[in-house]
Each structure stands twice: as C-alpha cells, then as structure tokens.
Backbone of each chain as ProteinMPNN parsed JSONL, in Angstrom:
{"seq_chain_A": "MLRWLGTLVILGLLALTWVLPGTSLGRRGTEAAARMEAAGAGPFVGQPMPPLALRDLEGEAIPWETLQGHRVLITLERSVDW", "coords_chain_A": {"N_chain_A": [[107.008, 84.454, 133.722], [106.518, 83.527, 131.037], [107.905, 85.53, 129.799], [110.525, 85.005, 130.567], [110.837, 82.531, 129.415], [110.614, 83.191, 126.69], [112.843, 84.806, 126.536], [114.875, 82.959, 126.945], [114.611, 81.386, 124.632], [115.207, 83.309, 122.687], [117.828, 84.007, 123.396], [119.049, 81.566, 122.956], [118.765, 81.313, 120.184], [120.233, 83.532, 119.426], [122.747, 82.733, 120.268], [123.058, 80.688, 118.474], [123.262, 82.066, 116.038], [125.73, 83.052, 116.432], [127.496, 80.848, 116.814], [127.077, 79.235, 114.645], [128.628, 79.541, 112.189], [130.961, 78.204, 112.871], [130.368, 75.547, 113.03], [130.039, 72.225, 111.551], [127.849, 72.203, 109.945], [127.484, 74.84, 109.23], [129.819, 75.594, 108.075], [131.375, 77.073, 105.456], [133.179, 77.078, 102.567], [135.362, 78.823, 100.241], [134.6, 79.377, 96.735], [136.727, 78.639, 95.186], [138.044, 76.81, 96.822], [136.123, 74.813, 96.951], [136.102, 73.975, 94.288], [138.664, 72.92, 94.041], [138.465, 70.801, 95.793], [136.519, 69.282, 94.523], [137.812, 68.615, 92.22], [139.511, 66.491, 92.743], [137.828, 64.498, 93.421], [136.478, 62.678, 91.735], [134.08, 60.306, 90.109], [136.082, 60.051, 87.102], [136.111, 61.061, 83.628], [135.598, 58.315, 81.488], [135.923, 56.463, 83.414], [134.163, 53.855, 85.204], [130.873, 54.502, 86.428], [130.131, 54.809, 89.842], [127.926, 52.615, 91.714], [124.59, 53.736, 92.189], [121.868, 54.382, 94.372], [118.91, 54.509, 93.012], [115.636, 55.885, 92.454], [112.471, 55.692, 90.792], [109.846, 57.945, 89.603], [107.65, 56.94, 90.883], [108.641, 55.935, 93.117], [109.741, 53.476, 93.032], [112.47, 51.203, 93.173], [115.29, 51.452, 91.039], [117.038, 49.073, 89.389], [120.515, 49.064, 89.268], [121.968, 47.672, 87.359], [120.321, 47.573, 85.138], [120.682, 49.905, 83.86], [123.155, 49.908, 82.805], [125.186, 50.13, 79.936], [123.436, 51.716, 78.625], [122.523, 55.043, 77.584], [122.39, 57.431, 80.018], [120.658, 60.016, 81.546], [121.176, 62.017, 84.215], [119.536, 64.039, 86.462], [119.9, 66.484, 88.947], [118.044, 67.542, 91.639], [117.562, 70.351, 93.65], [117.152, 70.278, 97.173], [116.097, 70.307, 100.585], [117.411, 68.122, 102.865], [115.547, 66.79, 105.09]], "CA_chain_A": [[107.387, 83.105, 133.287], [106.581, 83.527, 129.575], [108.97, 86.451, 129.403], [111.798, 84.297, 130.728], [110.874, 81.481, 128.389], [110.925, 83.869, 125.444], [114.238, 85.264, 126.608], [115.734, 81.776, 126.743], [114.559, 81.036, 123.205], [115.929, 84.338, 121.921], [119.264, 83.879, 123.678], [119.493, 80.351, 122.268], [118.905, 81.621, 118.754], [121.364, 84.464, 119.295], [123.959, 81.917, 120.371], [123.148, 79.935, 117.218], [123.796, 82.96, 114.999], [127.145, 83.277, 116.733], [128.328, 79.641, 116.705], [126.769, 78.491, 113.421], [129.717, 79.465, 111.203], [132.024, 77.315, 113.322], [129.926, 74.157, 113.014], [130.183, 71.573, 110.245], [126.665, 72.58, 109.17], [127.58, 76.21, 108.735], [131.139, 75.884, 107.517], [131.289, 77.235, 104.004], [134.455, 77.533, 102.036], [135.292, 79.659, 99.047], [134.328, 78.622, 95.521], [138.006, 78.065, 94.745], [138.3, 75.626, 97.657], [135.172, 73.776, 96.536], [136.541, 73.457, 92.992], [139.847, 72.089, 94.271], [138.004, 69.569, 96.431], [135.78, 68.513, 93.527], [138.734, 68.163, 91.168], [140.112, 65.221, 93.104], [136.817, 63.606, 93.975], [136.114, 61.629, 90.793], [134.797, 59.568, 89.072], [136.524, 60.863, 85.984], [135.641, 60.618, 82.307], [136.19, 57.05, 81.09], [135.839, 55.506, 84.53], [132.766, 53.447, 85.447], [130.121, 55.232, 87.459], [129.852, 53.978, 91.023], [126.487, 52.322, 91.829], [123.77, 54.709, 92.919], [120.524, 53.902, 94.704], [117.992, 55.414, 92.323], [114.208, 55.535, 92.473], [111.724, 56.412, 89.769], [108.887, 58.908, 90.153], [106.693, 56.23, 91.744], [109.356, 55.48, 94.313], [110.258, 52.114, 92.831], [113.921, 51.163, 92.996], [115.778, 51.158, 89.687], [118.27, 48.279, 89.494], [121.645, 49.74, 88.635], [122.436, 46.891, 86.207], [119.478, 47.818, 83.964], [121.124, 51.15, 83.211], [124.471, 49.727, 82.201], [125.127, 49.974, 78.487], [122.508, 52.701, 78.064], [122.837, 56.437, 77.895], [121.549, 57.825, 81.161], [120.74, 61.421, 81.926], [120.852, 62.181, 85.643], [119.358, 65.435, 86.866], [119.916, 66.635, 90.399], [117.139, 68.593, 92.092], [117.94, 70.853, 94.979], [116.147, 70.127, 98.215], [116.674, 70.214, 101.923], [117.229, 66.766, 103.379], [115.09, 66.9, 106.479]], "C_chain_A": [[107.556, 83.044, 131.759], [107.701, 84.424, 129.071], [110.329, 85.769, 129.504], [111.951, 83.204, 129.674], [111.251, 82.079, 127.033], [112.371, 84.326, 125.403], [115.202, 84.106, 126.358], [115.79, 81.383, 125.275], [115.388, 82.024, 122.392], [117.434, 84.216, 122.148], [119.843, 82.637, 122.995], [119.718, 80.603, 120.79], [120.062, 82.585, 118.509], [122.687, 83.699, 119.351], [124.177, 81.145, 119.071], [123.718, 80.816, 116.1], [125.296, 83.156, 115.19], [127.997, 82.045, 116.431], [128.151, 78.907, 115.375], [127.934, 78.425, 112.428], [130.821, 78.494, 111.591], [131.651, 75.846, 113.282], [130.098, 73.569, 111.613], [129.017, 71.948, 109.334], [126.843, 73.949, 108.519], [128.915, 76.55, 108.106], [131.053, 75.947, 105.995], [132.61, 77.789, 103.495], [134.265, 78.448, 100.837], [134.994, 78.779, 97.842], [135.606, 77.933, 95.04], [138.318, 76.787, 95.53], [137.388, 74.483, 97.242], [135.6, 73.153, 95.211], [137.751, 72.532, 93.157], [139.446, 70.746, 94.866], [137.319, 68.669, 95.407], [136.721, 67.913, 92.486], [139.331, 66.797, 91.478], [139.109, 64.171, 93.545], [136.466, 62.457, 93.034], [134.653, 61.254, 90.909], [135.125, 60.487, 87.891], [136.003, 60.286, 84.678], [136.377, 59.343, 81.92], [136.151, 56.011, 82.196], [134.385, 55.1, 84.734], [132.16, 54.243, 86.601], [129.926, 54.331, 88.667], [128.341, 53.749, 91.155], [125.77, 53.384, 92.663], [122.432, 54.057, 93.24], [119.53, 54.892, 94.119], [116.555, 54.931, 92.462], [113.508, 56.311, 91.371], [110.671, 57.3, 90.437], [107.853, 58.249, 91.061], [107.36, 55.709, 93.008], [109.925, 54.088, 94.191], [111.767, 52.163, 92.578], [114.283, 50.803, 91.554], [117.063, 50.344, 89.827], [119.393, 48.924, 88.672], [122.07, 49.024, 87.346], [121.616, 47.207, 84.952], [119.909, 49.077, 83.221], [122.439, 50.976, 82.472], [124.337, 49.464, 80.701], [124.188, 50.954, 77.831], [123.013, 54.111, 78.374], [121.857, 56.903, 78.973], [121.768, 59.306, 81.448], [120.302, 61.542, 83.389], [120.696, 63.663, 85.931], [119.298, 65.478, 88.382], [119.024, 67.809, 90.786], [117.58, 69.048, 93.469], [116.799, 70.594, 95.963], [116.868, 70.121, 99.547], [116.382, 68.824, 102.432], [116.836, 66.87, 104.848], [115.405, 65.636, 107.244]], "O_chain_A": [[108.578, 82.582, 131.251], [108.354, 84.134, 128.069], [111.181, 85.936, 128.631], [113.03, 82.983, 129.125], [112.1, 81.542, 126.321], [113.037, 84.244, 124.371], [116.205, 84.25, 125.658], [116.856, 81.088, 124.736], [116.168, 81.633, 121.523], [118.219, 84.309, 121.205], [120.978, 82.651, 122.519], [120.717, 80.173, 120.213], [120.779, 82.472, 117.514], [123.616, 83.975, 118.592], [125.308, 80.966, 118.62], [124.553, 80.368, 115.313], [126.032, 83.394, 114.233], [129.083, 82.162, 115.864], [128.97, 78.06, 115.015], [128.204, 77.358, 111.877], [131.546, 78.009, 110.722], [132.508, 74.983, 113.475], [130.274, 74.291, 110.631], [129.164, 72.008, 108.113], [126.401, 74.175, 107.393], [129.12, 77.676, 107.651], [130.696, 74.966, 105.342], [133.083, 78.833, 103.942], [133.142, 78.796, 100.473], [135.123, 77.557, 97.923], [135.575, 76.802, 94.553], [138.799, 75.805, 94.965], [137.812, 73.328, 97.184], [135.478, 71.943, 95.026], [137.849, 71.497, 92.499], [139.992, 69.701, 94.513], [137.506, 67.452, 95.413], [136.459, 66.841, 91.94], [139.626, 66.028, 90.563], [139.486, 63.087, 93.988], [136.182, 61.355, 93.503], [133.98, 61.836, 91.759], [134.525, 61.547, 87.715], [135.513, 59.157, 84.636], [137.603, 59.272, 82.002], [136.326, 54.819, 81.944], [133.474, 55.888, 84.476], [132.819, 54.595, 87.579], [129.576, 53.163, 88.495], [127.556, 54.605, 90.748], [126.271, 53.855, 93.685], [121.925, 53.261, 92.451], [119.329, 55.98, 94.66], [116.292, 53.734, 92.573], [113.888, 57.437, 91.05], [110.607, 57.397, 91.662], [107.25, 58.911, 91.906], [106.707, 55.112, 93.864], [110.524, 53.571, 95.134], [112.269, 53.037, 91.871], [113.645, 49.949, 90.937], [118.067, 50.853, 90.325], [119.2, 49.278, 87.508], [122.474, 49.66, 86.373], [122.13, 47.124, 83.836], [119.529, 49.279, 82.068], [122.799, 51.79, 81.621], [123.492, 48.684, 80.262], [124.136, 51.028, 76.604], [123.807, 54.33, 79.289], [120.642, 56.771, 78.827], [122.897, 59.778, 81.575], [119.172, 61.197, 83.735], [121.605, 64.453, 85.677], [118.71, 64.602, 89.016], [119.222, 68.931, 90.32], [117.925, 68.243, 94.334], [115.624, 70.685, 95.606], [118.085, 69.952, 99.62], [115.231, 68.388, 102.433], [117.685, 67.019, 105.727], [115.095, 65.54, 108.432]]}, "seq_chain_B": "MAATYRILCGALGLGMLLGGLAFFASFFQFQMPNSPGLGEPLPVGVNGIYFVAFTGCCLVAWGGCLLGAARDARAAPWIGTWTAVALVLNAVYRLMVWLVGDYHALGNLPRAEAAVFLLLALALLWTRPAKSAV", "coords_chain_B": {"N_chain_B": [[112.109, 102.604, 131.311], [109.595, 102.285, 130.14], [109.622, 104.45, 128.447], [111.672, 103.774, 126.704], [110.507, 101.541, 125.553], [108.369, 102.743, 124.23], [109.733, 104.311, 122.395], [111.02, 102.352, 120.907], [108.791, 100.983, 119.833], [107.689, 103.073, 118.368], [109.702, 103.689, 116.475], [109.997, 101.233, 115.124], [107.373, 100.92, 114.24], [107.007, 103.132, 112.543], [108.884, 102.539, 110.552], [107.827, 100.141, 109.553], [105.34, 100.975, 108.642], [106.016, 102.788, 106.588], [107.552, 101.091, 104.967], [105.6, 99.205, 104.339], [103.777, 100.758, 102.866], [105.396, 101.315, 100.706], [105.764, 98.766, 99.597], [103.136, 98.232, 98.913], [102.697, 100.246, 97.02], [104.491, 99.387, 95.131], [103.251, 97.353, 93.775], [101.501, 98.629, 92.035], [103.277, 100.029, 90.533], [104.518, 97.935, 89.276], [102.572, 97.137, 87.487], [102.609, 98.995, 85.506], [103.117, 99.907, 82.054], [105.881, 98.4, 80.43], [107.267, 98.351, 82.772], [109.914, 97.545, 84.954], [109.155, 96.521, 87.289], [109.905, 95.553, 90.532], [112.301, 94.866, 89.784], [115.79, 94.404, 89.741], [116.535, 94.421, 92.576], [114.473, 92.993, 93.912], [113.582, 90.334, 92.432], [110.738, 89.532, 91.459], [107.861, 87.77, 90.206], [104.634, 87.877, 88.519], [102.973, 86.634, 90.39], [104.508, 86.81, 92.668], [104.658, 89.576, 93.154], [102.092, 90.067, 93.828], [101.909, 88.939, 96.342], [103.778, 90.489, 97.602], [102.466, 92.938, 97.674], [100.374, 92.233, 99.355], [101.823, 91.695, 101.676], [102.721, 94.26, 102.127], [100.341, 95.574, 102.828], [99.777, 94.256, 105.219], [101.969, 95.062, 106.707], [101.423, 97.765, 106.953], [99.238, 97.708, 108.695], [100.433, 96.469, 110.902], [102.498, 98.273, 111.499], [100.927, 100.489, 112.115], [99.67, 99.597, 114.446], [101.872, 99.414, 116.141], [102.665, 102.079, 116.227], [100.48, 103.054, 117.557], [100.898, 101.802, 120.0], [103.184, 103.123, 120.727], [102.237, 105.631, 121.234], [100.426, 105.174, 123.282], [101.021, 102.938, 125.532], [99.396, 101.582, 127.209], [97.15, 100.987, 125.819], [97.306, 98.637, 124.27], [98.991, 96.324, 125.473], [100.078, 93.942, 124.562], [101.044, 94.16, 122.061], [103.764, 94.663, 121.714], [104.842, 92.257, 122.628], [103.862, 90.375, 120.774], [104.976, 91.403, 118.527], [107.612, 90.897, 119.077], [107.544, 88.118, 118.934], [107.058, 87.767, 116.187], [109.384, 88.896, 115.187], [111.255, 87.069, 116.101], [110.488, 84.829, 114.602], [111.119, 85.81, 112.093], [113.875, 85.88, 112.391], [114.458, 83.172, 112.64], [113.876, 82.051, 110.088], [115.715, 83.433, 108.627], [118.098, 82.43, 109.565], [117.952, 79.907, 108.484], [117.996, 80.607, 105.81], [120.582, 81.531, 105.643], [121.968, 79.174, 105.754], [121.202, 77.801, 103.464], [122.22, 77.088, 100.192], [121.206, 78.485, 97.973], [120.99, 81.118, 98.653], [123.468, 82.078, 98.838], [124.782, 84.255, 97.789], [124.037, 86.371, 99.341], [125.685, 86.4, 101.453], [126.802, 87.099, 104.717], [124.677, 88.597, 105.464], [121.911, 87.712, 106.058], [122.353, 86.401, 108.495], [123.328, 88.428, 110.125], [121.121, 90.116, 110.089], [119.312, 88.47, 111.399], [120.419, 88.43, 113.952], [120.095, 91.116, 114.684], [117.288, 91.324, 114.67], [116.677, 89.536, 116.715], [117.832, 90.783, 118.916], [116.282, 93.094, 118.97], [113.815, 91.925, 119.53], [114.317, 90.94, 122.062], [114.718, 93.332, 123.422], [112.171, 94.491, 123.174], [110.716, 92.688, 124.633], [111.662, 93.033, 127.225], [111.401, 95.702, 127.82], [108.809, 96.212, 127.782], [106.007, 97.584, 129.398], [105.213, 96.568, 132.726], [102.439, 94.507, 133.794], [101.151, 95.574, 136.0], [101.752, 98.208, 135.834], [100.42, 99.043, 133.699]], "CA_chain_B": [[111.804, 101.41, 130.526], [108.406, 102.524, 129.31], [110.005, 105.4, 127.394], [112.433, 102.985, 125.717], [109.524, 100.705, 124.856], [107.599, 103.588, 123.317], [110.633, 104.706, 121.296], [111.188, 101.152, 120.068], [107.535, 100.766, 119.099], [107.524, 104.168, 117.416], [110.664, 103.551, 115.371], [109.62, 100.043, 114.349], [106.074, 101.182, 113.62], [107.189, 104.059, 111.425], [109.586, 101.797, 109.502], [106.91, 99.168, 108.95], [104.297, 101.711, 107.919], [106.594, 103.305, 105.341], [107.897, 99.921, 104.156], [104.346, 98.626, 103.866], [103.242, 101.609, 101.801], [106.275, 101.144, 99.531], [105.414, 97.466, 99.011], [101.805, 98.393, 98.318], [102.861, 101.067, 95.815], [105.277, 98.648, 94.137], [102.33, 96.545, 92.971], [100.972, 99.477, 90.963], [104.412, 100.328, 89.656], [104.755, 96.71, 88.51], [101.547, 97.005, 86.434], [102.799, 100.015, 84.477], [103.706, 99.368, 80.821], [107.348, 98.338, 80.365], [107.888, 98.544, 84.081], [110.704, 96.404, 85.403], [108.675, 96.128, 88.605], [110.925, 95.804, 91.537], [113.553, 94.694, 89.051], [116.938, 93.674, 90.263], [116.608, 94.166, 94.018], [113.51, 91.942, 94.266], [113.115, 89.785, 91.159], [109.502, 88.775, 91.649], [106.984, 87.701, 89.04], [103.278, 88.387, 88.726], [102.435, 86.11, 91.643], [105.327, 87.324, 93.763], [104.308, 90.973, 93.451], [100.78, 89.974, 94.48], [102.142, 88.7, 97.768], [104.497, 91.656, 98.128], [101.434, 93.933, 97.986], [99.677, 91.741, 100.549], [102.737, 91.932, 102.79], [102.71, 95.697, 102.388], [99.114, 95.908, 103.565], [99.943, 93.739, 106.586], [102.95, 95.915, 107.383], [100.746, 99.013, 107.307], [98.462, 97.436, 109.907], [101.371, 96.181, 112.0], [103.138, 99.54, 111.848], [99.93, 101.332, 112.774], [99.5, 99.088, 115.815], [103.068, 99.79, 116.909], [102.598, 103.524, 116.471], [99.49, 103.204, 118.616], [101.548, 101.404, 121.257], [104.142, 104.177, 121.074], [101.475, 106.756, 121.795], [99.804, 104.781, 124.55], [101.35, 101.53, 125.743], [98.295, 100.95, 127.95], [96.071, 100.614, 124.9], [97.445, 97.235, 123.852], [100.333, 95.935, 125.942], [100.583, 92.706, 123.941], [101.581, 94.432, 120.72], [105.218, 94.48, 121.779], [105.146, 90.832, 122.785], [103.625, 89.672, 119.515], [105.984, 91.888, 117.578], [108.825, 90.135, 119.403], [107.344, 86.766, 118.385], [107.244, 87.847, 114.725], [110.805, 89.158, 114.933], [111.96, 85.795, 116.304], [110.205, 84.004, 113.421], [111.953, 86.377, 111.026], [115.266, 85.475, 112.636], [114.575, 81.724, 112.415], [114.006, 81.714, 108.658], [116.973, 84.007, 108.122], [119.17, 81.475, 109.874], [117.822, 78.858, 107.463], [118.465, 81.223, 104.563], [122.039, 81.615, 105.688], [122.511, 77.836, 105.529], [120.835, 77.267, 102.149], [123.139, 77.573, 99.175], [120.57, 79.384, 97.02], [121.116, 82.506, 99.094], [124.885, 82.256, 99.17], [125.23, 85.595, 97.364], [123.735, 87.351, 100.39], [126.777, 86.386, 102.429], [126.425, 87.033, 106.129], [123.592, 89.536, 105.74], [120.784, 87.121, 106.793], [122.755, 86.078, 109.872], [123.399, 89.705, 110.838], [119.737, 90.565, 110.269], [118.717, 87.627, 112.44], [120.923, 88.893, 115.247], [119.452, 92.409, 114.978], [115.886, 91.049, 115.007], [116.617, 88.878, 118.028], [118.113, 91.804, 119.928], [115.081, 93.938, 119.047], [112.78, 91.146, 120.225], [114.702, 90.911, 123.475], [114.47, 94.673, 123.966], [110.719, 94.671, 123.296], [110.228, 91.808, 125.707], [112.064, 93.487, 128.559], [111.033, 97.096, 128.09], [107.34, 96.295, 127.811], [105.546, 97.92, 130.744], [104.633, 95.451, 133.485], [100.979, 94.553, 133.821], [100.688, 96.438, 137.083], [101.963, 99.604, 135.461], [99.579, 99.369, 132.535]], "C_chain_B": [[110.634, 101.659, 129.591], [108.735, 103.474, 128.165], [110.771, 104.676, 126.292], [111.48, 102.146, 124.872], [108.759, 101.529, 123.825], [108.453, 104.019, 122.123], [110.825, 103.538, 120.324], [109.953, 100.93, 119.199], [107.366, 101.833, 118.025], [108.429, 104.006, 116.211], [110.298, 102.367, 114.486], [108.326, 100.292, 113.572], [106.204, 102.075, 112.404], [107.862, 103.341, 110.252], [108.655, 100.838, 108.782], [105.835, 99.864, 108.128], [104.837, 102.199, 106.574], [106.963, 102.156, 104.399], [106.656, 99.292, 103.548], [103.755, 99.433, 102.726], [104.076, 101.469, 100.534], [105.967, 99.831, 98.831], [104.075, 97.553, 98.271], [101.928, 99.158, 97.0], [103.597, 100.298, 94.723], [104.389, 97.795, 93.24], [101.835, 97.363, 91.773], [102.085, 99.863, 89.994], [104.672, 99.152, 88.73], [103.802, 96.607, 87.323], [101.743, 98.014, 85.305], [103.452, 99.405, 83.237], [105.229, 99.465, 80.85], [108.028, 98.541, 81.712], [108.731, 97.324, 84.436], [110.213, 95.888, 86.754], [109.712, 96.469, 89.643], [112.306, 95.502, 90.968], [114.606, 93.924, 89.807], [116.892, 93.41, 91.773], [115.674, 93.032, 94.471], [112.953, 91.346, 92.981], [111.894, 88.9, 91.343], [108.689, 88.787, 90.353], [105.6, 88.215, 89.387], [102.671, 87.878, 90.035], [103.2, 86.662, 92.839], [104.919, 88.725, 94.158], [102.942, 91.044, 94.124], [100.969, 89.807, 95.994], [102.956, 89.822, 98.403], [103.484, 92.732, 98.531], [100.662, 93.53, 99.236], [100.529, 91.986, 101.788], [102.754, 93.406, 103.163], [101.491, 96.111, 103.193], [99.218, 95.448, 105.016], [100.909, 94.625, 107.373], [102.329, 97.253, 107.79], [99.955, 98.822, 108.605], [99.381, 97.239, 111.115], [102.048, 97.481, 112.47], [102.178, 100.473, 112.572], [99.709, 100.909, 114.212], [100.678, 99.51, 116.691], [103.084, 101.292, 117.194], [101.57, 103.822, 117.559], [100.081, 102.87, 119.968], [102.559, 102.457, 121.694], [103.424, 105.368, 121.708], [100.908, 106.409, 123.157], [100.009, 103.278, 124.753], [100.226, 100.806, 126.482], [97.223, 100.4, 127.01], [96.127, 99.139, 124.52], [98.832, 96.744, 124.248], [100.912, 94.717, 125.251], [101.172, 92.944, 122.563], [103.091, 94.192, 120.681], [105.606, 93.014, 121.85], [104.975, 90.1, 121.461], [104.547, 90.16, 118.405], [107.295, 91.137, 117.802], [108.727, 88.718, 118.83], [107.614, 86.773, 116.868], [108.713, 88.1, 114.373], [111.626, 87.876, 115.103], [111.732, 84.877, 115.108], [111.024, 84.483, 112.223], [113.401, 85.904, 111.157], [115.454, 83.991, 112.314], [114.73, 81.428, 110.918], [115.252, 82.347, 108.052], [118.158, 83.096, 108.43], [119.158, 80.334, 108.858], [118.35, 79.365, 106.131], [119.988, 81.243, 104.523], [122.679, 80.263, 105.37], [122.294, 77.343, 104.1], [121.688, 77.929, 101.066], [122.537, 78.566, 98.201], [120.772, 80.852, 97.37], [122.566, 82.863, 99.395], [125.371, 83.664, 98.848], [124.977, 86.646, 98.444], [124.81, 87.393, 101.463], [126.262, 86.268, 103.855], [125.26, 87.948, 106.487], [122.424, 88.89, 106.501], [121.123, 86.822, 108.256], [122.813, 87.359, 110.719], [121.99, 90.241, 111.101], [119.053, 89.771, 111.378], [119.15, 88.109, 113.817], [120.254, 90.208, 115.647], [118.001, 92.183, 115.406], [115.76, 90.43, 116.391], [116.886, 89.888, 119.144], [116.916, 92.746, 120.092], [113.965, 93.223, 119.818], [113.053, 91.117, 121.725], [114.39, 92.253, 124.135], [112.974, 94.905, 124.155], [110.163, 93.886, 124.478], [110.499, 92.399, 127.084], [111.755, 94.945, 128.844], [109.525, 97.273, 128.136], [106.898, 96.598, 129.236], [104.917, 96.714, 131.436], [103.126, 95.618, 133.56], [100.458, 95.532, 134.876], [100.796, 97.911, 136.706], [101.058, 100.029, 134.33], [98.181, 99.768, 132.968]], "O_chain_B": [[110.667, 101.299, 128.414], [108.211, 103.337, 127.06], [110.557, 104.922, 125.105], [111.62, 102.051, 123.653], [108.528, 101.084, 122.701], [107.972, 104.087, 120.992], [110.797, 103.705, 119.105], [110.057, 100.718, 117.991], [106.95, 101.535, 116.905], [107.996, 104.163, 115.069], [110.289, 102.474, 113.259], [108.205, 99.922, 112.404], [105.596, 101.82, 111.364], [107.462, 103.511, 109.101], [108.685, 100.731, 107.556], [105.466, 99.399, 107.05], [104.183, 102.038, 105.543], [106.725, 102.229, 103.193], [106.659, 98.894, 102.383], [103.286, 98.871, 101.736], [103.544, 101.5, 99.425], [105.913, 99.783, 97.602], [103.91, 97.026, 97.171], [101.34, 98.77, 95.99], [103.366, 100.521, 93.534], [104.726, 97.541, 92.083], [101.758, 96.862, 90.651], [101.86, 100.005, 88.792], [105.001, 99.33, 87.557], [104.161, 96.063, 86.279], [101.108, 97.898, 84.257], [104.256, 98.481, 83.357], [105.79, 100.486, 81.246], [109.214, 98.861, 81.781], [108.295, 96.19, 84.236], [110.775, 94.94, 87.303], [110.313, 97.543, 89.625], [113.331, 95.826, 91.567], [114.32, 92.906, 90.438], [117.179, 92.294, 92.208], [116.046, 92.214, 95.312], [111.932, 91.823, 92.486], [111.999, 87.675, 91.379], [108.815, 89.69, 89.525], [105.402, 88.889, 90.398], [101.941, 88.605, 90.708], [102.619, 86.945, 93.886], [104.839, 89.044, 95.345], [102.666, 91.965, 94.893], [100.289, 90.441, 96.801], [102.839, 90.078, 99.602], [103.615, 93.358, 99.583], [100.334, 94.37, 100.073], [100.026, 92.427, 102.821], [102.795, 93.766, 104.34], [101.595, 96.904, 104.128], [98.8, 96.158, 105.932], [100.693, 94.902, 108.553], [102.664, 97.807, 108.837], [99.998, 99.667, 109.499], [99.136, 97.77, 112.198], [102.153, 97.748, 113.667], [102.559, 101.16, 113.52], [99.575, 101.752, 115.099], [100.497, 99.913, 117.84], [103.474, 101.718, 118.281], [101.759, 104.723, 118.377], [99.816, 103.549, 120.96], [102.77, 102.662, 122.889], [103.952, 106.021, 122.608], [100.906, 107.232, 124.072], [99.266, 102.458, 124.213], [100.106, 99.584, 126.404], [96.488, 99.474, 127.355], [95.094, 98.472, 124.458], [99.75, 96.755, 123.428], [102.115, 94.474, 125.339], [101.739, 92.031, 121.962], [103.618, 93.599, 119.74], [106.57, 92.581, 121.218], [105.828, 89.304, 121.068], [104.858, 89.426, 117.467], [107.996, 90.785, 116.853], [109.705, 88.185, 118.307], [108.305, 85.899, 116.344], [109.218, 87.578, 113.38], [112.568, 87.626, 114.351], [112.663, 84.219, 114.644], [111.55, 83.684, 111.448], [114.057, 85.574, 110.169], [116.489, 83.598, 111.776], [115.601, 80.653, 110.522], [115.784, 81.843, 107.063], [119.103, 83.006, 107.647], [120.208, 79.857, 108.428], [119.057, 78.655, 105.416], [120.596, 80.999, 103.48], [123.769, 80.194, 104.803], [123.094, 76.566, 103.578], [121.851, 79.148, 101.03], [123.253, 79.404, 97.651], [120.732, 81.72, 96.499], [122.85, 83.823, 100.111], [126.246, 84.204, 99.525], [125.627, 87.691, 98.461], [124.844, 88.31, 102.284], [125.398, 85.445, 104.156], [124.893, 88.069, 107.655], [121.974, 89.454, 107.499], [120.281, 86.972, 109.141], [122.399, 87.368, 111.879], [121.698, 90.75, 112.182], [118.313, 90.325, 112.19], [118.338, 88.186, 114.739], [119.888, 90.394, 116.807], [117.537, 92.774, 116.382], [114.847, 90.761, 117.148], [116.24, 89.85, 120.191], [116.577, 93.145, 121.206], [113.27, 93.822, 120.638], [112.144, 91.25, 122.543], [113.871, 92.309, 125.25], [112.553, 95.452, 125.174], [109.282, 94.341, 125.208], [109.678, 92.285, 127.994], [111.839, 95.382, 129.992], [109.023, 98.341, 128.483], [107.354, 95.952, 130.179], [104.185, 95.94, 130.82], [102.6, 96.721, 133.409], [99.459, 96.221, 134.667], [100.037, 98.75, 137.191], [100.933, 101.216, 134.029], [97.338, 100.076, 132.126]]}, "name": "protein", "num_of_chains": 2, "seq": "MLRWLGTLVILGLLALTWVLPGTSLGRRGTEAAARMEAAGAGPFVGQPMPPLALRDLEGEAIPWETLQGHRVLITLERSVDWMAATYRILCGALGLGMLLGGLAFFASFFQFQMPNSPGLGEPLPVGVNGIYFVAFTGCCLVAWGGCLLGAARDARAAPWIGTWTAVALVLNAVYRLMVWLVGDYHALGNLPRAEAAVFLLLALALLWTRPAKSAV"}
C-alpha cells in the first residue's frame, strides 16, 4: 500500500517536471524578450507614478497622497508570494 | 530484483560516501590561509562551509548505510525506502529552485536532477526485496 502511494507521489512529481515548462508558472522567456516587454510597460520618466498600496515596517498603510511632492526611494525585496 | 537493489544501494552509497568525505575535507581546505574555499563552484561563507561539513558527515553515514544494504539487504530493508524519501525531497526543492529566478543561471539542470532523483527513488522503491524474502 505504502509502496503504491509512494509510487503515485513520485509519478506525480515526475509528471510535474515534464509539464512545468509548459505552464504559465514555469514559462520563462529570454532576457531579450523580457526587456522588450518591459520597454513598453511604463510608466516612463516624467509621467506620474500610478498609485501603489504601500505598507510601512509595522504593517500600517501609507496613504499615497502623503508621498506626492516628496522624493521617494522604493526598494523591492525578492520573496516568494505564498 | 534484489541484485538490482544491491547495485543501486552500492552505487549510491559509494557516491555519497566519497561526496561526504569531500565536503568534510572542504571545511579544512576553507580554513587554510588565503584559501578560496570552495570558491566559484560553491560560493559559501564561514557559516555556509560549517553546514557543508555537517552535510558531509551526514552523507558519510548515509553512504555507509547504503553500502551496508548493498552487502546485505536483510540487515536493514528500510534503508532503500528512506533513501527514496530523501531523494523525493531533493527533487521537490529542485523543482522549486527551477522556478525561482535566483537560480536562473542553472538553466534546466535542477529540473533534470529532480527527474533523475525521482527515477532513482522509484527504482529503489520497486527493487527493494519484499518482506517475505528478507
């Protein structure tokens, strides 16, 4: 019974290794394609920044209007969105 | 089947034992003056090499157990099963690695490794001697 269960899990994962590149999750283009896509995405220099939902380190929401007129440095941290 | 199981255990065990000893030795190489440590292939720091050495010690034990199973599968029939479990876990995080952009430079290597580990796990699972034969 356990052997069959293990086999099912392994076969499922094997199938995942096979189909993953074809899914939206696993589809990865070339760097050149990503640059072309980013080039037309905007916003561009001189255009207003679209509103973002920002939170400070305590988790409190930062009203977008309070940032307008100020110099704002935005850093992006990598993470996995679970 | 039992012969295949013993060959699998022997080959895996020998690889793990040698790999484990290399990891263990790398810790001492890392401590040498002006040593680049593992350098380019494995860019680890002082804490990373600590865990590499620990991994090496674990691999020595794991490889030794597998070599024992290759000599006498009756001694510990569950070694193959638990090795298969560990191989599946290895495959799971490699699939994650393949998805995460930080490892993009590795290309399809993690995915290929995952497939190899899964096939090895499958082979261990199905060539393991049945309980009645042990």
